[in-house]
Steps between C-alpha positions, in 0.01 A plus 500: 500500500467128571825310434648163543380291786215748596374503144485117496340490846227737398442313176472174658266634782250611237537224249172330603298824477626655173780450249706776340420371155131520544403824687127484406374378841709772675351758283161404597580463866684846504213673336249346734714570811542868405122537434401327827739699712453837339871522397581720204722364219707820518587437858597151442728609202666764726564247775647246248689779323352384162365731230127503496473449132712186517273363787199578289646313201563204736150507626359495154725214405718686254817416678625317805675653803876461564588235745568760774165676455324167476631402843428837648145472387468154647637637831243776488208247460647264761566767749167674458622820352842547651782478261822364643796598287800282572833687411 
């Protein structure tokens, strides 16, 4: 879970790319990234410890991710498929 200073650091690091309030660009980028790299949604959900149904709802724009999952997903894209979970 991202907390305190680490959360603010991560949020500021990505503020020019995406905003938590508007996750539409990230939805498109994640879908394209998964497709281009042959990564299954199920695998990503397992790595992020998020239920696949919730992730699917997010991809379809039905709901937004929690701040923690949002930052994990940004890390995934930035680190080219490696998820770094900071305790």
